[in-house]
C-alpha positions in Angstrom: -47.4 -9.7 -20.4 -46.8 -7.0 -17.8 -49.6 -4.5 -17.4 -49.0 -0.7 -17.0 -51.0 1.3 -14.6 -52.1 4.5 -16.3 -52.5 6.2 -12.9 -48.8 6.0 -12.2 -47.1 9.1 -13.8 -44.1 8.4 -16.0 -40.8 9.6 -14.8 -39.9 12.9 -16.2 -36.2 12.3 -16.8 -35.6 15.7 -18.4 -36.9 17.4 -15.3 -34.6 15.4 -13.1 -31.5 16.3 -15.1 -32.5 20.0 -15.4 -33.1 20.3 -11.7 -29.7 18.8 -11.0 -28.1 21.5 -13.2 -30.4 24.2 -11.8 -29.1 23.4 -8.3 -25.6 24.0 -9.3 -26.5 27.4 -10.9 -28.4 28.4 -7.7 -25.4 27.5 -5.5 -22.9 29.2 -7.7 -21.2 25.9 -8.4 -21.9 25.5 -12.1 -18.6 24.9 -13.8 -17.7 26.6 -17.1 -14.8 25.2 -19.2 -12.8 27.9 -20.8 -12.1 27.8 -24.5 -8.4 28.6 -24.9 -5.2 27.7 -26.7 -1.8 28.1 -25.1 0.9 29.8 -27.2 3.7 27.3 -27.7 6.9 28.5 -26.0 5.2 31.6 -24.6 3.5 30.3 -21.5 1.6 31.8 -19.5 0.3 33.6 -22.6 -2.7 32.1 -24.3 -5.7 32.8 -26.5 -9.3 32.8 -25.3 -12.1 32.1 -27.8 -15.1 32.3 -25.5 -17.4 35.3 -26.0 -15.0 37.2 -28.3 -15.0 38.1 -32.0 -11.8 36.1 -32.6 -9.2 35.0 -30.0 -8.3 37.4 -27.2 -4.9 37.4 -25.5 -5.0 36.2 -21.9 -2.6 35.3 -19.1 -3.0 31.9 -17.5 -2.7 32.0 -13.6 -4.2 28.6 -12.7 -2.4 25.9 -14.7 -1.0 22.8 -12.9 1.8 22.8 -15.5 3.7 24.5 -12.7 7.1 24.7 -14.4 5.8 25.2 -18.0 7.5 21.9 -18.9 4.7 21.2 -21.3 6.3 24.0 -23.4 9.9 23.0 -22.8 11.9 22.5 -26.1 13.3 19.1 -24.9 9.8 17.8 -24.1 8.3 18.9 -27.4 11.2 17.6 -29.4 11.1 14.2 -27.6 7.4 13.9 -28.4 7.9 14.9 -32.0 10.7 12.3 -32.4 8.5 9.5 -30.8 5.6 10.4 -33.1 7.7 10.0 -36.2 9.5 7.0 -34.8 6.5 4.8 -33.6 3.3 6.7 -34.5 0.5 8.1 -32.4 -1.2 5.4 -30.2 0.1 2.6 -28.0 -2.0 -0.1 -29.6 -3.7 -1.5 -26.5 -3.2 -2.5 -22.9 0.3 -3.1 -21.5 -0.4 -6.8 -21.7 -1.7 -6.7 -25.3 0.4 -4.6 -27.7 0.6 -1.5 -25.5 4.0 -2.0 -23.8 6.9 -0.1 -25.4 10.5 0.6 -24.6 9.4 4.2 -23.7 7.1 2.8 -21.0 9.8 0.6 -19.5 12.4 3.4 -19.6 10.1 5.9 -17.9 9.3 3.4 -15.1 13.0 2.9 -14.5 13.5 6.7 -14.3 10.6 7.1 -11.9 11.7 4.3 -9.6 15.2 5.9 -9.5 13.6 9.3 -8.8 12.0 8.0 -5.6 14.7 5.5 -4.6 12.4 2.5 -5.1 12.8 -0.8 -6.8 10.0 -0.4 -9.3 7.4 1.9 -10.8 4.1 1.4 -12.6 2.5 3.9 -15.1 -1.2 4.7 -15.2 -3.2 6.8 -17.6 -3.7 9.5 -14.9 -3.0 10.4 -11.3 -6.6 9.8 -10.5 -6.5 6.3 -11.9 -3.2 5.5 -10.1 -4.7 6.4 -6.8 -8.1 4.7 -7.3 -6.6 1.5 -8.8 -3.8 1.1 -6.3 -5.7 1.9 -3.1 -8.7 -0.3 -4.0 -6.5 -3.2 -5.0 -4.2 -3.0 -2.0 -7.0 -3.4 0.5 -8.6 -6.3 -1.4 -5.2 -8.1 -1.4 -5.0 -7.7 2.4 -8.1 -9.2 4.1 -9.3 -7.2 7.1 -7.2 -4.2 6.0 -8.0 -0.8 7.6 -7.1 2.4 5.7 -6.5 5.6 7.7 -7.2 8.6 5.5 -6.5 12.2 6.0 -9.8 14.1 5.9 -8.5 16.4 3.1 -7.3 13.6 0.8 -8.0 14.0 -2.9 -11.2 12.6 -4.4 -9.3 9.9 -6.2 -7.9 8.6 -2.9 -11.4 8.6 -1.4 -12.8 6.8 -4.4 -10.0 4.1 -4.1 -10.7 3.6 -0.5 -14.4 3.4 -1.0 -14.0 0.9 -3.9 -11.8 -1.2 -1.7 -14.8 -2.0 0.5 -12.6 -2.2 3.6 -12.8 -0.5 7.0 -11.7 3.1 6.9 -10.8 5.7 9.6 -10.7 9.4 8.7 -8.3 11.4 10.8 -8.3 15.2 11.2 -6.1 17.0 8.7 -2.4 16.5 9.6 -3.5 15.7 13.2 -0.9 13.2 14.5 -2.6 12.8 17.9 -5.9 11.8 16.3 -4.2 9.5 13.9 -2.5 7.7 16.7 -5.7 7.5 18.7 -7.3 5.7 15.8 -4.4 3.4 15.2 -4.2 2.4 18.9 -7.9 1.6 19.1 -7.7 -1.1 16.4 -6.6 -4.7 16.5 -2.8 -4.8 16.3 -3.0 -8.0 14.2 -5.0 -6.6 11.2 -3.3 -5.0 8.2 -3.2 -1.2 8.3 -2.4 1.4 5.6 -2.1 5.2 6.2 -2.9 7.2 3.1 -2.1 10.9 2.9 -0.6 13.6 0.7 2.5 15.7 0.9 1.3 19.0 -0.5 -2.5 19.7 -0.1 -3.2 21.7 -3.2 -6.2 23.7 -1.9 -4.8 24.8 1.5 -1.2 24.7 0.3 0.1 23.1 3.4 2.4 20.1 3.9 2.0 16.8 5.8 4.3 15.8 8.7 5.7 12.9 6.7 8.4 11.7 9.1 6.1 11.8 12.1 3.4 9.8 10.2 6.2 7.3 9.3 7.0 7.1 13.0 3.4 6.1 13.8 3.4 3.6 10.9 6.5 2.0 12.4 5.0 2.0 15.9 1.7 0.4 14.8 3.0 -1.8 12.0 1.2 0.1 9.2 2.0 0.6 5.6 2.2 4.1 4.2 0.9 5.5 0.9 2.0 9.1 0.0 0.4 11.1 -2.8 3.1 13.5 -4.1 1.2 14.8 -7.2 1.6 18.4 -6.3 5.2 18.0 -5.2 7.0 15.8 -7.8 9.2 17.9 -9.9 8.8 20.8 -7.5 10.8 19.9 -4.4 13.9 17.9 -3.6 17.3 18.1 -5.2 16.1 16.1 -8.2 12.4 16.8 -8.1 11.5 13.7 -6.0 9.0 15.7 -4.0 8.7 16.6 -0.3 9.7 13.1 0.7 13.0 13.6 -1.1 13.5 17.1 0.3 13.0 15.7 3.8 15.0 12.6 3.2 12.1 10.2 4.1 11.3 8.6 0.8 13.0 5.3 1.9 10.6 5.1 4.9 7.4 5.2 2.7 5.9 2.0 1.3 4.4 3.5 -1.8 4.9 7.0 -3.4 2.4 8.0 -6.0 2.8 10.9 -8.4 1.6 12.5 -11.6 3.2 13.3 -15.0 0.5 15.9 -15.7 1.5 18.8 -13.3 5.1 19.8 -12.8 6.3 17.3 -15.4 3.9 19.0 -17.9 2.5 16.0 -19.9 0.0 13.4 -18.8 -0.2 10.2 -16.7 0.1 8.9 -13.2 2.4 6.4 -11.5 3.3 4.6 -8.3 6.7 3.6 -7.0 7.4 0.9 -4.4 9.2 -2.4 -3.8 9.1 -4.7 -6.9 6.7 -7.2 -5.3 4.1 -4.5 -4.5 4.4 -3.2 -8.1 3.9 -6.7 -9.4 0.8 -7.2 -7.3 -0.8 -4.0 -8.5 0.3 -4.8 -12.1 -1.3 -8.2 -11.8 -4.5 -7.4 -9.9 -5.6 -3.8 -10.5 -8.4 -3.6 -13.1 -7.7 0.1 -13.6 -4.3 -0.9 -14.9 -5.0 -4.2 -16.6 -8.0 -3.2 -18.7 -6.9 0.3 -19.8 -5.2 1.2 -23.0 -1.7 2.3 -22.1 -0.4 5.9 -22.4 0.6 6.8 -25.9 4.3 6.4 -26.4 4.3 10.0 -27.6 3.2 11.2 -24.2 5.5 8.8 -22.4 8.5 10.1 -24.4 7.6 13.7 -23.4 7.3 12.7 -19.8 10.6 10.9 -19.9 12.4 13.9 -21.2 10.8 16.1 -18.6 11.7 13.8 -15.7 15.3 13.5 -16.9 15.6 17.3 -17.3 14.2 18.2 -13.9 16.4 15.6 -12.2 19.4 17.7 -13.4 18.0 21.3 -13.4 16.9 23.4 -10.5 16.3 26.6 -12.5 12.6 25.9 -13.1 12.0 25.0 -9.4 13.9 28.0 -8.1 12.1 30.4 -10.5 8.7 29.0 -9.6 9.4 29.3 -5.8 10.6 32.9 -6.2 7.5 33.8 -8.2 5.2 32.3 -5.6 6.9 34.2 -2.8 6.7 37.4 -4.7 3.0 37.1 -5.5 2.2 36.2 -1.9 4.0 39.3 -0.7 2.3 41.6 -3.3 -1.1 40.3 -2.4 -0.5 40.7 1.4 0.9 44.2 0.9 -2.3 45.1 -1.0 -4.5 43.9 1.8 -5.9 40.9 -0.1 -6.8 37.8 1.9 -4.1 35.6 0.7 -3.9 32.4 2.7 -0.7 31.5 4.5 1.3 29.0 2.6 4.8 27.5 2.5 4.4 26.0 -0.9 4.2 27.1 -4.5 0.4 27.4 -4.4 -1.2 30.8 -3.7 -4.8 30.6 -2.5 -6.9 33.8 -2.1 -9.9 33.4 0.2 -13.3 34.6 -1.0 -15.7 32.6 1.1 -18.7 32.8 -1.2 -19.2 30.7 -4.4 -21.2 33.3 -6.4 -18.6 36.0 -5.7 -15.7 33.7 -6.4 -17.2 33.0 -9.8 -17.9 36.7 -10.4 -14.3 37.7 -9.6 -13.1 35.0 -12.1 -15.5 36.2 -14.8 -14.5 39.9 -14.4 -10.8 39.1 -14.4 -11.2 37.2 -17.7 -13.6 39.6 -19.4 -12.1 42.9 -18.4 -8.4 42.2 -17.5 -7.5 39.2 -19.7 -6.6 37.2 -16.6 -7.6 33.5 -16.3 -8.0 31.9 -12.9 -10.7 29.5 -12.0 -12.8 29.7 -8.8 -12.5 26.7 -6.5 -15.9 25.8 -4.9 -17.5 22.9 -3.1 -17.0 19.9 -3.2 -13.3 20.6 -4.0 -13.2 22.8 -0.8 -15.7 23.0 2.1 -18.6 25.4 1.7 -17.8 28.8 3.0 -14.1 28.5 2.1 -14.4 29.2 -1.7 -11.3 30.7 -3.1 -9.2 31.6 -6.1 -6.1 29.4 -6.6 -3.1 31.0 -8.3 -0.1 29.0 -9.5 2.6 31.5 -10.5 5.4 29.9 -12.5 8.9 30.8 -13.5 7.6 32.7 -16.5 5.2 35.0 -14.6 7.1 38.2 -14.3 6.8 41.1 -11.8 4.8 43.2 -14.3 2.2 40.5 -14.7 2.0 40.1 -11.0 1.5 43.8 -10.3 -1.2 44.0 -13.0 -3.0 41.0 -11.5 -2.9 42.5 -7.9 -4.1 45.9 -9.2 -7.0 44.2 -10.9 -7.9 42.2 -7.8 -7.8 45.3 -5.6 -10.2 47.1 -8.0 -12.6 44.1 -8.1 -12.5 43.6 -4.3 -13.6 47.2 -3.9 -16.2 47.0 -6.6 -17.8 44.0 -5.0 -17.3 45.4 -1.5 -15.4 42.3 -0.4 -13.6 42.0 2.9 -10.0 42.9 2.9 -7.3 41.2 5.1 -7.1 42.4 8.7 
């Protein structure tokens, strides 16, 4: 029987957990989840329930449903039809009861969207990155993954879980990437992992030039297009479609939860690679598949955006207008060639304060973006204007920001 030493103090678990939360409060990084409901067919209008005597009307400025496809009549109708046709859930993993005709049809549409032989659905973009990257490296002994320093947390998790050698190259720095590639053994497998649109800085990767380096050093390429699918290219295939380089990429990964407005993630690639991930990735094999209701909605969204440019054009116009209005008002809007409009604050407590005031006093919802999502000292507000954000909404937003900037004595743009 094991003896206990009364002189050794017991672990105060409650204290440990409370201290962890207290640190977040002290650093201004404690996250508060807003209590809202969107108004069907009226996005970006919503109702906020937090701190009010009943719901208060608000305008949403930070949704990743960039094109409001989550509200589109075709998407809603497709989901309702599937619900009444097959019911709510999928019934299990893809291997055990959870594979439906909806899943197969959506994978065909996604493969076609990116010009690849096959596609594979996952429950989220995070899971598709983590499962695919970790599995690829394990399949290729000795593999080295070259990762852009600003890659998403899901890509970092996948690379870490792969247990392989990794090299982190400076953001979009081709010279540094080549330096790393050239220094390694030419005979070992190599994979370059990067994104097309980086959602916090709103810049774009030099995809063609990275493909050139991949060709030169016999490396595979893995492109995360989650913030670009649906948004760019003639059919919404992303930056790789817009720049006509999709055929040069080994794997293109995307999401169904942003511009497509529903939920889920996916990869597209040659059929053999798809089969390898389908057969070896635990994050795919052991997870209940997406509900066919969600898949039906995503399928309708992908099909619609392949044929319609109206949503993309409206969103791009709105983003350019908001950037111009912010710049004219002297607000520190970050330079961007994409649909994302970041406004630099540089302090986590003040970023949270601005967000709180906007919601409480102006009915404007935008979340602060703090560490670890962005480096310390670069805290910001991230606006995602969509095709339904009109000029009146934008001017009201800018006027509110100017007032708050003055109230908090924040630095204006030079």
